[in-house]
Each structure stands twice: as C-alpha cells, then as structure tokens.
LOKOLMI-520487 format. One record per atom (N, C-alpha, C): x, z, y; residue in one letter; chain. Coordinates in nm, 3 decimals, always signed. Layout:
VOGU       px       pz       py  aa  ch
VOGU        X        Z        Y   A   A
...
//
This chain:
VOGU       px       pz       py  aa  ch
VOGU   +0.072   +0.003   -0.150   M   A
VOGU   -0.004   -0.007   -0.017   M   A
VOGU   +0.088   +0.008   +0.123   M   A
VOGU   +0.077   -0.070   +0.201   S   A
VOGU   +0.162   -0.083   +0.320   S   A
VOGU   +0.149   +0.016   +0.422   S   A
VOGU   +0.200   +0.081   +0.523   R   A
VOGU   +0.216   +0.156   +0.606   R   A
VOGU   +0.126   +0.130   +0.728   R   A
VOGU   +0.076   +0.004   +0.776   V   A
VOGU   -0.063   -0.011   +0.823   V   A
VOGU   -0.217   +0.016   +0.761   V   A
VOGU   -0.180   -0.022   +0.656   T   A
VOGU   -0.326   +0.010   +0.571   T   A
VOGU   -0.338   +0.183   +0.559   T   A
VOGU   -0.260   +0.234   +0.534   I   A
VOGU   -0.237   +0.381   +0.498   I   A
VOGU   -0.289   +0.434   +0.655   I   A
VOGU   -0.216   +0.398   +0.752   V   A
VOGU   -0.269   +0.454   +0.882   V   A
VOGU   -0.389   +0.407   +0.900   V   A
VOGU   -0.451   +0.277   +0.879   A   A
VOGU   -0.568   +0.263   +0.913   A   A
VOGU   -0.701   +0.343   +0.819   A   A
VOGU   -0.655   +0.399   +0.685   I   A
VOGU   -0.737   +0.494   +0.640   I   A
VOGU   -0.754   +0.602   +0.683   I   A
VOGU   -0.633   +0.645   +0.745   V   A
VOGU   -0.626   +0.794   +0.776   V   A
VOGU   -0.687   +0.786   +0.887   V   A
VOGU   -0.720   +0.710   +1.017   L   A
VOGU   -0.775   +0.691   +1.154   L   A
VOGU   -0.930   +0.670   +1.106   L   A
VOGU   -0.981   +0.559   +1.000   V   A
VOGU   -1.094   +0.598   +0.976   V   A
VOGU   -1.168   +0.710   +0.925   V   A
VOGU   -1.091   +0.793   +0.853   G   A
VOGU   -1.113   +0.911   +0.752   G   A
VOGU   -1.135   +1.044   +0.909   G   A
VOGU   -1.071   +1.046   +0.959   A   A
VOGU   -1.047   +1.118   +1.109   A   A
VOGU   -1.154   +1.080   +1.178   A   A
VOGU   -1.204   +0.968   +1.191   A   A
VOGU   -1.331   +0.922   +1.276   A   A
VOGU   -1.491   +0.976   +1.203   A   A
VOGU   -1.459   +0.984   +1.072   C   A
VOGU   -1.582   +1.044   +0.987   C   A
VOGU   -1.595   +1.159   +0.991   C   A
VOGU   -1.493   +1.214   +0.978   A   A
VOGU   -1.483   +1.376   +0.995   A   A
VOGU   -1.515   +1.471   +1.064   A   A
VOGU   -1.556   +1.617   +1.042   S   A
VOGU   -1.609   +1.684   +1.152   S   A
VOGU   -1.524   +1.677   +1.273   S   A
VOGU   -1.558   +1.712   +1.354   E   A
VOGU   -1.481   +1.735   +1.530   E   A
VOGU   -1.412   +1.849   +1.520   E   A
VOGU   -1.368   +1.937   +1.436   G   A
VOGU   -1.284   +2.034   +1.449   G   A
VOGU   -1.197   +2.041   +1.520   G   A
VOGU   -1.146   +2.158   +1.572   P   A
VOGU   -1.175   +2.327   +1.542   P   A
VOGU   -1.294   +2.377   +1.668   P   A
VOGU   -1.351   +2.466   +1.618   F   A
VOGU   -1.470   +2.490   +1.657   F   A
VOGU   -1.412   +2.630   +1.689   F   A
VOGU   -1.485   +2.705   +1.814   E   A
VOGU   -1.443   +2.802   +1.900   E   A
VOGU   -1.564   +2.840   +1.966   E   A
VOGU   -1.614   +2.966   +1.930   P   A
VOGU   -1.725   +3.020   +2.010   P   A
VOGU   -1.750   +2.996   +2.154   P   A
VOGU   -1.865   +2.984   +2.192   V   A
VOGU   -1.871   +2.951   +2.312   V   A
VOGU   -1.881   +3.064   +2.428   V   A
VOGU   -1.888   +3.054   +2.559   D   A
VOGU   -1.878   +3.189   +2.618   D   A
VOGU   -2.031   +3.212   +2.670   D   A
VOGU   -2.081   +3.273   +2.738   E   A
VOGU   -2.203   +3.312   +2.753   E   A
VOGU   -2.258   +3.181   +2.804   E   A
VOGU   -2.181   +3.134   +2.943   T   A
VOGU   -2.272   +3.072   +3.027   T   A
VOGU   -2.294   +2.927   +2.925   T   A
VOGU   -2.198   +2.873   +2.864   R   A
VOGU   -2.213   +2.758   +2.795   R   A
VOGU   -2.329   +2.775   +2.699   R   A
VOGU   -2.336   +2.910   +2.620   A   A
VOGU   -2.441   +2.938   +2.514   A   A
VOGU   -2.569   +2.946   +2.582   A   A
VOGU   -2.603   +2.978   +2.727   E   A
VOGU   -2.736   +3.000   +2.771   E   A
VOGU   -2.748   +2.825   +2.778   E   A
VOGU   -2.658   +2.756   +2.838   E   A
VOGU   -2.660   +2.599   +2.877   E   A
VOGU   -2.754   +2.549   +2.714   E   A
VOGU   -2.701   +2.588   +2.625   I   A
VOGU   -2.713   +2.517   +2.479   I   A
VOGU   -2.838   +2.574   +2.439   I   A
VOGU   -2.858   +2.738   +2.430   R   A
VOGU   -2.998   +2.760   +2.416   R   A
VOGU   -3.109   +2.689   +2.494   R   A
VOGU   -3.087   +2.654   +2.631   A   A
VOGU   -3.178   +2.639   +2.720   A   A
VOGU   -3.219   +2.461   +2.673   A   A
VOGU   -3.165   +2.399   +2.592   A   A
VOGU   -3.169   +2.264   +2.600   A   A
VOGU   -3.229   +2.271   +2.471   A   A
VOGU   -3.253   +2.380   +2.426   L   A
VOGU   -3.296   +2.361   +2.258   L   A
VOGU   -3.424   +2.451   +2.273   L   A
VOGU   -3.428   +2.545   +2.335   E   A
VOGU   -3.558   +2.639   +2.376   E   A
VOGU   -3.700   +2.529   +2.370   E   A
VOGU   -3.770   +2.628   +2.259   D   A
VOGU   -3.892   +2.591   +2.289   D   A
VOGU   -3.928   +2.397   +2.188   D   A
VOGU   -3.838   +2.377   +2.147   R   A
VOGU   -3.811   +2.253   +2.077   R   A
VOGU   -3.858   +2.253   +1.923   R   A
VOGU   -3.909   +2.163   +1.862   S   A
VOGU   -3.884   +2.152   +1.688   S   A
VOGU   -3.891   +1.999   +1.653   S   A
VOGU   -3.796   +2.012   +1.550   F   A
VOGU   -3.761   +1.901   +1.480   F   A
VOGU   -3.788   +1.865   +1.365   F   A
VOGU   -3.841   +1.769   +1.289   R   A
VOGU   -3.869   +1.777   +1.183   R   A
VOGU   -3.839   +1.611   +1.137   R   A
VOGU   -3.784   +1.634   +0.972   Q   A
VOGU   -3.770   +1.518   +0.896   Q   A
VOGU   -3.824   +1.497   +0.786   Q   A
VOGU   -3.852   +1.401   +0.717   F   A
VOGU   -3.927   +1.394   +0.569   F   A
VOGU   -3.820   +1.320   +0.484   F   A
VOGU   -3.826   +1.317   +0.390   D   A
VOGU   -3.761   +1.214   +0.266   D   A
VOGU   -3.908   +1.180   +0.171   D   A
VOGU   -3.909   +1.052   +0.130   P   A
VOGU   -3.864   +0.938   +0.198   P   A
VOGU   -3.929   +0.942   +0.348   P   A
VOGU   -4.053   +0.979   +0.362   H   A
VOGU   -4.127   +0.966   +0.483   H   A
VOGU   -4.221   +1.080   +0.462   H   A
VOGU   -4.322   +1.079   +0.583   M   A
VOGU   -4.432   +1.192   +0.608   M   A
VOGU   -4.519   +1.175   +0.538   M   A
VOGU   -4.580   +1.085   +0.456   D   A
VOGU   -4.667   +1.061   +0.379   D   A
VOGU   -4.625   +1.001   +0.249   D   A
VOGU   -4.471   +1.044   +0.217   G   A
VOGU   -4.445   +0.984   +0.066   G   A
VOGU   -4.499   +1.075   -0.035   G   A
VOGU   -4.485   +1.038   -0.150   S   A
VOGU   -4.499   +1.169   -0.264   S   A
VOGU   -4.429   +1.089   -0.390   S   A
VOGU   -4.341   +1.187   -0.432   P   A
VOGU   -4.286   +1.312   -0.380   P   A
VOGU   -4.221   +1.325   -0.237   P   A
VOGU   -4.240   +1.395   -0.156   R   A
VOGU   -4.151   +1.418   -0.041   R   A
VOGU   -4.086   +1.564   +0.003   R   A
VOGU   -3.956   +1.552   +0.053   K   A
VOGU   -3.908   +1.673   +0.103   K   A
VOGU   -3.913   +1.666   +0.284   K   A
VOGU   -3.938   +1.794   +0.316   G   A
VOGU   -3.964   +1.808   +0.468   G   A
VOGU   -3.928   +1.924   +0.511   G   A
VOGU   -3.827   +1.889   +0.637   V   A
VOGU   -3.764   +2.000   +0.725   V   A
VOGU   -3.796   +1.993   +0.812   V   A
VOGU   -3.808   +2.129   +0.885   I   A
VOGU   -3.856   +2.143   +1.051   I   A
VOGU   -3.739   +2.249   +1.062   I   A
VOGU   -3.663   +2.234   +1.179   L   A
VOGU   -3.619   +2.317   +1.246   L   A
VOGU   -3.671   +2.330   +1.385   L   A
VOGU   -3.660   +2.449   +1.411   D   A
VOGU   -3.763   +2.484   +1.553   D   A
VOGU   -3.679   +2.589   +1.611   D   A
VOGU   -3.681   +2.608   +1.740   F   A
VOGU   -3.615   +2.697   +1.845   F   A
VOGU   -3.716   +2.766   +1.933   F   A
VOGU   -3.817   +2.807   +1.907   F   A
VOGU   -3.929   +2.880   +1.932   F   A
VOGU   -3.884   +3.032   +1.912   F   A
VOGU   -3.807   +3.165   +1.993   G   A
VOGU   -3.817   +3.252   +1.985   G   A
VOGU   -3.667   +3.263   +1.864   G   A
VOGU   -3.572   +3.199   +1.896   G   A
VOGU   -3.476   +3.210   +1.821   G   A
VOGU   -3.434   +3.036   +1.742   G   A
VOGU   -3.391   +3.070   +1.595   L   A
VOGU   -3.390   +2.954   +1.503   L   A
VOGU   -3.460   +3.003   +1.401   L   A
VOGU   -3.510   +2.901   +1.334   S   A
VOGU   -3.618   +2.841   +1.253   S   A
VOGU   -3.558   +2.744   +1.149   S   A
VOGU   -3.548   +2.746   +1.023   L   A
VOGU   -3.536   +2.613   +0.921   L   A
VOGU   -3.609   +2.653   +0.803   L   A
VOGU   -3.725   +2.512   +0.802   W   A
VOGU   -3.821   +2.550   +0.699   W   A
VOGU   -3.829   +2.450   +0.638   W   A
VOGU   -3.854   +2.425   +0.507   A   A
VOGU   -3.874   +2.359   +0.375   A   A
VOGU   -3.959   +2.379   +0.295   A   A
VOGU   -4.003   +2.217   +0.278   Q   A
VOGU   -4.117   +2.248   +0.147   Q   A
VOGU   -4.113   +2.105   +0.065   Q   A
VOGU   -4.127   +2.104   -0.042   Y   A
VOGU   -4.148   +1.994   -0.137   Y   A
VOGU   -4.278   +2.005   -0.186   Y   A
VOGU   -4.337   +1.857   -0.174   A   A
VOGU   -4.476   +1.805   -0.189   A   A
VOGU   -4.491   +1.712   -0.259   A   A
VOGU   -4.619   +1.710   -0.329   E   A
VOGU   -4.641   +1.620   -0.416   E   A
VOGU   -4.779   +1.580   -0.362   E   A
VOGU   -4.803   +1.445   -0.332   G   A
VOGU   -4.937   +1.423   -0.269   G   A
VOGU   -4.967   +1.522   -0.162   G   A
VOGU   -5.090   +1.545   -0.134   N   A
VOGU   -5.148   +1.668   -0.063   N   A
VOGU   -5.117   +1.789   -0.105   N   A
VOGU   -4.996   +1.807   -0.187   H   A
VOGU   -5.000   +1.947   -0.233   H   A
VOGU   -4.867   +1.987   -0.224   H   A
VOGU   -4.811   +2.129   -0.143   A   A
VOGU   -4.709   +2.152   -0.167   A   A
VOGU   -4.682   +2.245   -0.299   A   A
VOGU   -4.533   +2.198   -0.343   I   A
VOGU   -4.483   +2.280   -0.435   I   A
VOGU   -4.403   +2.368   -0.447   I   A
VOGU   -4.300   +2.367   -0.362   H   A
VOGU   -4.207   +2.461   -0.290   H   A
VOGU   -4.213   +2.478   -0.143   H   A
VOGU   -4.181   +2.589   -0.122   E   A
VOGU   -4.177   +2.635   +0.026   E   A
VOGU   -4.082   +2.750   +0.081   E   A
VOGU   -4.024   +2.705   +0.162   W   A
VOGU   -3.912   +2.810   +0.201   W   A
VOGU   -3.894   +2.810   +0.372   W   A
VOGU   -3.837   +2.915   +0.435   E   A
VOGU   -3.798   +2.969   +0.564   E   A
VOGU   -3.715   +3.053   +0.580   E   A
VOGU   -3.623   +3.031   +0.633   I   A
VOGU   -3.492   +3.126   +0.683   I   A
VOGU   -3.498   +3.135   +0.850   I   A
VOGU   -3.542   +3.234   +0.908   S   A
VOGU   -3.533   +3.236   +1.067   S   A
VOGU   -3.468   +3.348   +1.083   S   A
VOGU   -3.412   +3.342   +1.257   S   A
VOGU   -3.355   +3.456   +1.314   S   A
VOGU   -3.363   +3.463   +1.443   S   A
VOGU   -3.385   +3.562   +1.474   A   A
VOGU   -3.423   +3.558   +1.668   A   A
VOGU   -3.333   +3.552   +1.703   A   A
VOGU   -3.212   +3.535   +1.679   E   A
VOGU   -3.049   +3.503   +1.762   E   A
VOGU   -2.983   +3.420   +1.680   E   A
VOGU   -2.894   +3.356   +1.710   Y   A
VOGU   -2.813   +3.278   +1.687   Y   A
VOGU   -2.683   +3.264   +1.745   Y   A
VOGU   -2.557   +3.249   +1.656   R   A
VOGU   -2.411   +3.238   +1.752   R   A
VOGU   -2.388   +3.122   +1.730   R   A
VOGU   -2.297   +3.078   +1.832   I   A
VOGU   -2.288   +2.950   +1.862   I   A
VOGU   -2.120   +2.899   +1.880   I   A
VOGU   -2.123   +2.779   +1.813   E   A
VOGU   -1.945   +2.747   +1.820   E   A
VOGU   -1.974   +2.614   +1.844   E   A
VOGU   -1.851   +2.531   +1.954   Q   A
VOGU   -1.852   +2.377   +1.967   Q   A
VOGU   -1.756   +2.338   +1.954   Q   A
VOGU   -1.711   +2.234   +1.928   S   A
VOGU   -1.613   +2.166   +1.942   S   A
VOGU   -1.525   +2.147   +2.004   S   A
VOGU   -1.389   +2.096   +2.003   A   A
VOGU   -1.314   +2.102   +2.134   A   A
VOGU   -1.376   +1.994   +2.186   A   A
VOGU   -1.417   +1.867   +2.141   S   A
VOGU   -1.452   +1.765   +2.229   S   A
VOGU   -1.606   +1.802   +2.293   S   A
VOGU   -1.684   +1.862   +2.259   G   A
VOGU   -1.831   +1.907   +2.295   G   A
VOGU   -1.916   +1.853   +2.227   G   A
VOGU   -1.891   +1.808   +2.148   A   A
VOGU   -1.983   +1.661   +2.092   A   A
VOGU   -2.068   +1.739   +1.967   A   A
VOGU   -1.980   +1.833   +1.889   E   A
VOGU   -2.038   +1.875   +1.786   E   A
VOGU   -2.093   +2.034   +1.836   E   A
VOGU   -2.199   +2.121   +1.787   I   A
VOGU   -2.234   +2.251   +1.825   I   A
VOGU   -2.261   +2.296   +1.655   I   A
VOGU   -2.215   +2.446   +1.623   R   A
VOGU   -2.252   +2.497   +1.495   R   A
VOGU   -2.339   +2.649   +1.540   R   A
VOGU   -2.451   +2.619   +1.501   L   A
VOGU   -2.571   +2.766   +1.494   L   A
VOGU   -2.546   +2.844   +1.393   L   A
VOGU   -2.519   +2.934   +1.389   H   A
VOGU   -2.489   +3.052   +1.275   H   A
VOGU   -2.596   +3.142   +1.304   H   A
VOGU   -2.700   +3.189   +1.196   F   A
VOGU   -2.788   +3.276   +1.186   F   A
VOGU   -2.737   +3.408   +1.240   F   A
VOGU   -2.800   +3.495   +1.276   I   A
VOGU   -2.766   +3.625   +1.295   I   A
VOGU   -2.868   +3.695   +1.250   I   A
VOGU   -2.838   +3.778   +1.186   A   A
VOGU   -2.967   +3.859   +1.103   A   A
VOGU   -3.098   +3.782   +1.050   A   A
VOGU   -3.055   +3.711   +0.939   P   A
VOGU   -3.142   +3.591   +0.916   P   A
VOGU   -3.243   +3.684   +0.817   P   A
VOGU   -3.388   +3.653   +0.804   T   A
VOGU   -3.458   +3.672   +0.715   T   A
VOGU   -3.512   +3.558   +0.662   T   A
VOGU   -3.539   +3.560   +0.543   S   A
VOGU   -3.581   +3.454   +0.433   S   A
VOGU   -3.690   +3.469   +0.405   S   A
VOGU   -3.781   +3.389   +0.344   R   A
VOGU   -3.916   +3.405   +0.290   R   A
VOGU   -3.943   +3.297   +0.203   R   A
VOGU   -3.988   +3.317   +0.069   R   A
VOGU   -4.048   +3.188   -0.028   R   A
VOGU   -4.166   +3.191   -0.014   R   A
VOGU   -4.277   +3.098   +0.054   T   A
VOGU   -4.404   +3.083   +0.054   T   A
VOGU   -4.493   +3.096   -0.084   T   A
VOGU   -4.437   +2.987   -0.142   L   A
VOGU   -4.435   +2.922   -0.281   L   A
VOGU   -4.299   +2.851   -0.357   L   A
VOGU   -4.330   +2.885   -0.500   T   A
VOGU   -4.397   +2.920   -0.591   T   A
VOGU   -4.434   +3.054   -0.621   T   A
VOGU   -4.367   +3.123   -0.632   T   A
VOGU   -4.360   +3.257   -0.601   T   A
VOGU   -4.342   +3.353   -0.496   T   A
VOGU   -4.443   +3.410   -0.389   P   A
VOGU   -4.386   +3.439   -0.276   P   A
VOGU   -4.306   +3.582   -0.286   P   A
VOGU   -4.178   +3.567   -0.214   C   A
VOGU   -4.070   +3.681   -0.167   C   A
VOGU   -4.038   +3.666   -0.037   C   A
VOGU   -3.999   +3.782   -0.020   D   A
VOGU   -3.906   +3.812   +0.122   D   A
VOGU   -3.775   +3.848   +0.107   D   A
VOGU   -3.723   +3.810   +0.170   D   A
VOGU   -3.545   +3.786   +0.188   D   A
VOGU   -3.500   +3.764   -0.001   D   A
VOGU   -3.551   +3.682   -0.008   C   A
VOGU   -3.484   +3.651   -0.169   C   A
VOGU   -3.403   +3.514   -0.163   C   A
VOGU   -3.366   +3.446   -0.039   I   A
VOGU   -3.283   +3.338   -0.029   I   A
VOGU   -3.140   +3.385   +0.016   I   A
VOGU   -3.067   +3.349   -0.041   P   A
VOGU   -2.913   +3.392   +0.007   P   A
VOGU   -2.883   +3.296   +0.100   P   A
VOGU   -2.849   +3.359   +0.240   V   A
VOGU   -2.850   +3.307   +0.351   V   A
VOGU   -2.698   +3.287   +0.422   V   A
VOGU   -2.565   +3.384   +0.333   A   A
VOGU   -2.445   +3.377   +0.410   A   A
VOGU   -2.399   +3.262   +0.394   A   A
VOGU   -2.320   +3.196   +0.497   G   A
VOGU   -2.294   +3.047   +0.541   G   A
VOGU   -2.360   +2.965   +0.583   G   A
VOGU   -2.470   +2.981   +0.555   I   A
VOGU   -2.568   +2.893   +0.599   I   A
VOGU   -2.569   +2.836   +0.747   I   A
VOGU   -2.556   +2.766   +0.828   S   A
VOGU   -2.551   +2.697   +0.953   S   A
VOGU   -2.621   +2.576   +0.977   S   A
VOGU   -2.613   +2.555   +1.094   I   A
VOGU   -2.721   +2.411   +1.121   I   A
VOGU   -2.633   +2.350   +1.211   I   A
VOGU   -2.593   +2.252   +1.221   W   A
VOGU   -2.459   +2.168   +1.322   W   A
VOGU   -2.556   +2.056   +1.381   W   A
VOGU   -2.544   +2.046   +1.504   I   A
VOGU   -2.607   +1.954   +1.576   I   A
VOGU   -2.503   +1.879   +1.647   I   A
VOGU   -2.515   +1.746   +1.653   R   A
VOGU   -2.431   +1.624   +1.780   R   A
VOGU   -2.540   +1.591   +1.849   R   A
VOGU   -2.456   +1.556   +1.987   D   A
VOGU   -2.533   +1.506   +2.074   D   A
VOGU   -2.640   +1.619   +2.161   D   A
VOGU   -2.655   +1.729   +2.123   A   A
VOGU   -2.747   +1.848   +2.163   A   A
VOGU   -2.827   +1.786   +2.305   A   A
VOGU   -2.763   +1.754   +2.374   F   A
VOGU   -2.815   +1.713   +2.504   F   A
VOGU   -2.844   +1.589   +2.543   F   A
VOGU   -2.862   +1.519   +2.429   D   A
VOGU   -2.901   +1.340   +2.447   D   A
VOGU   -3.029   +1.327   +2.359   D   A
VOGU   -3.148   +1.363   +2.408   K   A
VOGU   -3.294   +1.335   +2.327   K   A
VOGU   -3.293   +1.214   +2.253   K   A
VOGU   -3.179   +1.134   +2.265   D   A
VOGU   -3.195   +0.990   +2.203   D   A
VOGU   -3.128   +0.982   +2.084   D   A
VOGU   -3.040   +1.079   +2.101   R   A
VOGU   -2.906   +1.041   +2.003   R   A
VOGU   -2.911   +1.164   +1.903   R   A
VOGU   -2.965   +1.306   +1.962   I   A
VOGU   -2.948   +1.431   +1.899   I   A
VOGU   -2.963   +1.423   +1.717   I   A
VOGU   -2.869   +1.436   +1.644   S   A
VOGU   -2.892   +1.460   +1.503   S   A
VOGU   -2.844   +1.609   +1.467   S   A
VOGU   -2.870   +1.633   +1.335   F   A
VOGU   -2.836   +1.742   +1.258   F   A
VOGU   -2.815   +1.712   +1.155   F   A
VOGU   -2.746   +1.860   +1.097   R   A
VOGU   -2.693   +1.855   +0.956   R   A
VOGU   -2.722   +2.019   +0.936   R   A
VOGU   -2.796   +2.016   +0.796   V   A
VOGU   -2.771   +2.171   +0.733   V   A
VOGU   -2.623   +2.191   +0.649   V   A
VOGU   -2.575   +2.250   +0.704   N   A
VOGU   -2.464   +2.333   +0.598   N   A
VOGU   -2.494   +2.436   +0.531   N   A
VOGU   -2.468   +2.416   +0.392   D   A
VOGU   -2.462   +2.495   +0.287   D   A
VOGU   -2.376   +2.496   +0.213   D   A
VOGU   -2.225   +2.559   +0.265   P   A
VOGU   -2.130   +2.554   +0.176   P   A
VOGU   -2.101   +2.592   +0.029   P   A
VOGU   -2.195   +2.691   +0.005   D   A
VOGU   -2.195   +2.751   -0.153   D   A
VOGU   -2.307   +2.690   -0.238   D   A
VOGU   -2.396   +2.594   -0.149   G   A
VOGU   -2.510   +2.547   -0.233   G   A
VOGU   -2.606   +2.662   -0.300   G   A
VOGU   -2.604   +2.767   -0.185   A   A
VOGU   -2.690   +2.896   -0.217   A   A
VOGU   -2.854   +2.856   -0.191   A   A
VOGU   -2.877   +2.741   -0.144   L   A
VOGU   -3.025   +2.718   -0.105   L   A
VOGU   -3.064   +2.665   -0.188   L   A
VOGU   -3.208   +2.728   -0.225   P   A
VOGU   -3.256   +2.659   -0.346   P   A
VOGU   -3.382   +2.532   -0.309   P   A
VOGU   -3.462   +2.479   -0.407   S   A
VOGU   -3.526   +2.358   -0.369   S   A
VOGU   -3.615   +2.400   -0.306   S   A
VOGU   -3.646   +2.277   -0.172   P   A
VOGU   -3.603   +2.189   -0.166   P   A
VOGU   -3.490   +2.167   -0.087   P   A
VOGU   -3.402   +2.299   -0.054   F   A
VOGU   -3.269   +2.269   +0.013   F   A
VOGU   -3.193   +2.235   -0.085   F   A
VOGU   -3.087   +2.177   -0.053   P   A
VOGU   -3.047   +2.088   +0.073   P   A
VOGU   -3.135   +1.994   +0.073   P   A
VOGU   -3.143   +1.944   +0.195   V   A
VOGU   -3.232   +1.832   +0.237   V   A
VOGU   -3.159   +1.730   +0.317   V   A
VOGU   -3.116   +1.771   +0.399   F   A
VOGU   -3.032   +1.674   +0.495   F   A
VOGU   -2.898   +1.717   +0.521   F   A
VOGU   -2.807   +1.712   +0.396   T   A
VOGU   -2.637   +1.752   +0.434   T   A
VOGU   -2.554   +1.688   +0.497   T   A
VOGU   -2.619   +1.523   +0.515   S   A
VOGU   -2.525   +1.436   +0.596   S   A
VOGU   -2.585   +1.454   +0.777   S   A
VOGU   -2.548   +1.394   +0.869   W   A
VOGU   -2.584   +1.359   +0.985   W   A
VOGU   -2.734   +1.293   +0.950   W   A
VOGU   -2.824   +1.366   +1.030   T   A
VOGU   -2.985   +1.256   +1.042   T   A
VOGU   -3.042   +1.306   +1.156   T   A
VOGU   -3.092   +1.223   +1.158   R   A
VOGU   -3.182   +1.220   +1.342   R   A
VOGU   -3.338   +1.234   +1.292   R   A
VOGU   -3.327   +1.362   +1.285   F   A
VOGU   -3.473   +1.434   +1.318   F   A
VOGU   -3.563   +1.400   +1.430   F   A
VOGU   -3.703   +1.376   +1.400   Q   A
VOGU   -3.790   +1.370   +1.511   Q   A
VOGU   -3.814   +1.474   +1.573   Q   A
VOGU   -3.825   +1.485   +1.711   E   A
VOGU   -3.893   +1.590   +1.781   E   A
VOGU   -4.014   +1.566   +1.781   E   A
VOGU   -4.100   +1.699   +1.788   D   A
VOGU   -4.250   +1.668   +1.761   D   A
VOGU   -4.291   +1.807   +1.833   D   A
VOGU   -4.437   +1.828   +1.834   E   A
VOGU   -4.482   +1.956   +1.875   E   A
VOGU   -4.491   +2.061   +1.761   E   A
VOGU   -4.477   +2.177   +1.793   H   A
VOGU   -4.465   +2.281   +1.713   H   A
VOGU   -4.579   +2.288   +1.625   H   A
VOGU   -4.615   +2.317   +1.502   F   A
VOGU   -4.726   +2.321   +1.396   F   A
VOGU   -4.724   +2.489   +1.366   F   A
VOGU   -4.831   +2.586   +1.357   D   A
VOGU   -4.796   +2.719   +1.264   D   A
VOGU   -4.831   +2.689   +1.155   D   A
//
C-alpha cells in the first residue's frame, strides 16, 4: 500500500470519527445549550411512523432530559421504556460541533411488557448531539457503550436526524 493511500485512509477515518476530545462546558455555555434544547421534542421511527413492526424513540427536553423508546407491531405496543432525569451534564468537543449530554441521577421505567421502576441499567448512557443550534441539521446518537439498554434500545446508535415535533404525553 502506498504512503498516499495510507494517508488518505487515515484522513477519511479521522473525518468520520467523533470530534473528541470532549470537555465539560462552563455554566454560561451550559445555559446557552440548555436554552437551545429547552421545551423541544424530537422523535424518530424505524422504518417509519406507520411501519409494522417499528421501533420509535423520543428525546424530549421538558424539565430535563427524557429518552423514551417503544417497539410496536401494528397498533399495539409490545415493549416500552423510558429513562429521564431533571438535570444533565454537558460536554462539548473542541470544535463545538458535537455535544454530549449525560444523565444526572436518572430514573428508568419499563411500562411494557412487565412494569418496573429503576430496572434499566443507565450507567454510561448518554445522548450525543451534532449541530444543536441549527434546526435544519441537528442530529442525535444514543450512546450505550456497555450495551445495557434492553429492547427496543439501542435504536439509533449512529448519527440520525430526528424530526422535531410537539410533545405528547
């Protein structure tokens, strides 16, 4: 393999990688980020909203951070989970293009199939955001490094454009 080919492979790999290193943001920047996300809800379905079967994820920022997921067949939900916290810690890449949100004192809840509270291991789970201040380009990724999230998690482990939508209870 030629030296030019090796350099090209390294550059392409670097361009596709995450924009580390990540550092905690100061309080002023944290407030800017929280303000940009506050009272917003984003959803995504695989393969689509009316697909059967389908996986769905909702990220919302009403009073903190919530990650909800559901697996459904037809009009019937089969599995349903939620992780939420009133507060979250924010880190940002050196370029500022990527943000990581870490749940602080999260609670978890399984609604279906067997209801339970705080039964989902949440250590290390975070939400990654690209272009948080650009409503036309904002994208998300659910990070579950230990593979702890049960079905229907993980759903969107690669960068995915979530549709912004109104909040549903």
